[in-house]
Structures are given as structure tokens and as C-alpha cells.
N, C-alpha and C positions, 0 to 999 in steps of 0.2 A: 465718508469723511467730508467735513466741510472746510477744513484748513490743514496746513502742514507746517512743520517747523522748517524754516529755510536754513541755508548754510550761512546766512548773515548772522553773526553773533557779536556780542560784546560781553566783557567781564567787568562786573562791579561787585565790590565787597567779597571777592573770591567766588562769586556765582556767575556761571556762564548763562547768558540770556540768549534766546533764539527769537529772531523776528518771525512773525507768523504771516502766512499768505493764504488767502481764500482759494479753495479749490472749486467752489461753485457759488452761484448767486443765492443769497438769503438775506432777509430783512432789507436793509439799505446797503448791504455789502455786495460787491460784484466780484465775480471770479477774477482772480489775479490781483485783487487789492492787497497791498501790504498792510499789515496791522502793527500792533505794538509788540511788546517783548514778554515772553514767558520763559520760565526756567525749564519746564517740562510739559508734556502734553496733558498731564493730570490737572494743570492749573486752569485750563479752559476746556469746557465741555465741547464735544463734537456734535451734540444735539442742540436743538433750539436755535435762537438767533443771537446768543451771547457772543460778544466780541470785545477784543482789546485793541485799541488803536492809539495813534500818536506816539508819544514817548512814554506811555504808561507801562509799568512793570507789574507782573504778577508772579510770585515765587514762593518758596518754602512749600507748605502744605495748603496754601490758599487756593480757593476754587471760585471760578466765575461760571455761572450756568443759567439755564432758563433763557430769558431774553435780556439779561443784564448787559450793561455797557461799562467799560472802564476806559477812560481816554484822557487826553491832555498829558500832564506830568504826574498823574495819580500813581500811587503805590499801594498794592494790596499784597499782604504777606502774613506770615505766621500761620495760624489756623483760621484766618478770616474767610468769610463766605459772602459773596455778592450774587444775588439771584432774583428771580421774579422779573419785574420790569425796572429794577433799580439801576441807577446811573451813578458812577463815581467819576469826578472830573477835576480839572484844574490841578492844584497842588495838593489835593486831599490825600491823606494816608489812612488806610483801613488795615488794622493789624490785630495781633493776638487772637482772641476768640470773638472778635466783632462780627456781627451779622448785619448786612444791609439788604433789605428785601422789599417785596411789595412794589409800590410806586415811589419809593424813596429816592431822593437825589442828594448826593453829597458833593459839595463844591468846595473850592478854596475858602477857608475861613480864617480871618485875622481879627485880633482886637487891636484897634488903632485909636489912640487918643481917648481911651475909655469907652469907646463904642463897639458894640458887637454887631456885625452885619451877617445876615443869614438869608439865603434865597429860598422862597417857598413857592409852590404853585398857586395860582390865583384862586383855586377852589378851596384852599385851606384858609383858616381864620388867621388874620394878621392884625398887628396893632399900629404900626407906622408904615406908610407907603412912600417909596421913592422909586418910581417906575423907570426902568432902563431898557425894558424889552416888553413888547406887547403881550408876551405869554407869561411873564413873571412879575412879581412885586418883591420889594426888599423889606424885610423886617429889621428894625434897628432898636436896640435896647441900650440903656446907659446904666452901667454898674453904679451902686451907691457907695460913697466913701465919706469918712469924717472930714470936716473942713481942715485943710492944710495937710491932709494925709497924702503921701506920695503914692501914686497909682502904678507907675512904671514897674514892671516885674511882678506885680501882684497877680496871684492866681485867682480866677473867678469862675463861678458856676452860674449858668443862666438856665432857669427853668421855663419851658414853654407851656402854654395853657394845656396842651394835651399830655403834659407830664414829662416830656423828653428833657433831659439835662445835658447841656454841652459845657465842657470845661475848656479853659484856655488861660492865656497869660497876656496881660496888657503890655504892648510893645513900646508905646510912647505915652508921655503925659499930655 
């Protein structure tokens, strides 16, 4: 076994979450490190380097396995799966039947002032660059609206060149 459920718990939405603790060294996790929060052992695999840390929650029938990471304030629940080398972080939520895998990274995403910001690895094709970290670049897209049309509260879909579609709502004009 690589981790255990500790006696440190918290209850949210009627669900009891257990903080996890590493029982051995693996990946960049050291024996004794406290991790994030899971509802039950089935939420995080005992195999591979998968890990939940920070204030991240994994619950319901969701599973994190392989070498995947869930951290920050991320939430993974429902029947969601995060695996491979995928990372889910920030305030990102992955739920229902969602699958995040391969080398995918899911970060906090917001639509502010009509712009969509999305972080991608440098190896991937991007259109607009705003560098904030030596390892990553930021893709920005501007949704199209009719002149005078109010954008706040509008639902938008953004299609990336590789075909991925991300949905969201504009928070501010």
C-alpha cells in the first residue's frame, strides 16, 4: 500500500472526506506526506504514482489512477476518471462521466471580459502567447458578439484547432 486514510476527516455536502497520508516514497511524494481528501480508498489507486494533494477532493465513484495528479482546490466526482499523466488543478471540477487522461492538464478556467484563457504546454500549437511561466504559454481567444449585444451571462463554446470544445459563461462585460 502506498497511502492510508487518516483519522483526519471533514464533512461536506453530507459526505465524509478522509485526508490521505503516504506510507512510502513514490514519484515526488515522500513517506509521511499528507495529501488531499478522498471519500473512500476506491477513489485513489494504490498503484502507480497517482496522488491527491492540497485541498483537492475526490469522491462518489470517481477514480484517480496511473500517474495522475489532482491538487489545489480541484474537485473530481461522479463517475469521472483522471489517469495516465493527467493533472487537474486550481479550481477545476471534473465530474459526471468525464475522462482526463494522457498528458492532459486541466486548470482553473474563467471567462472574464469576453476573453477565454487556457493554459497549454509549449509543445502544443497555440495562437496567442502571454508567457507567465517558462514551461507554459497562454492561449487567449475572444468570443464574437453582435455590436451592442450584452455578453455578460452569455454561454459560449470555444473550439480548439485539435477539435476540443470547452464550454463556459462570460462573467463580466
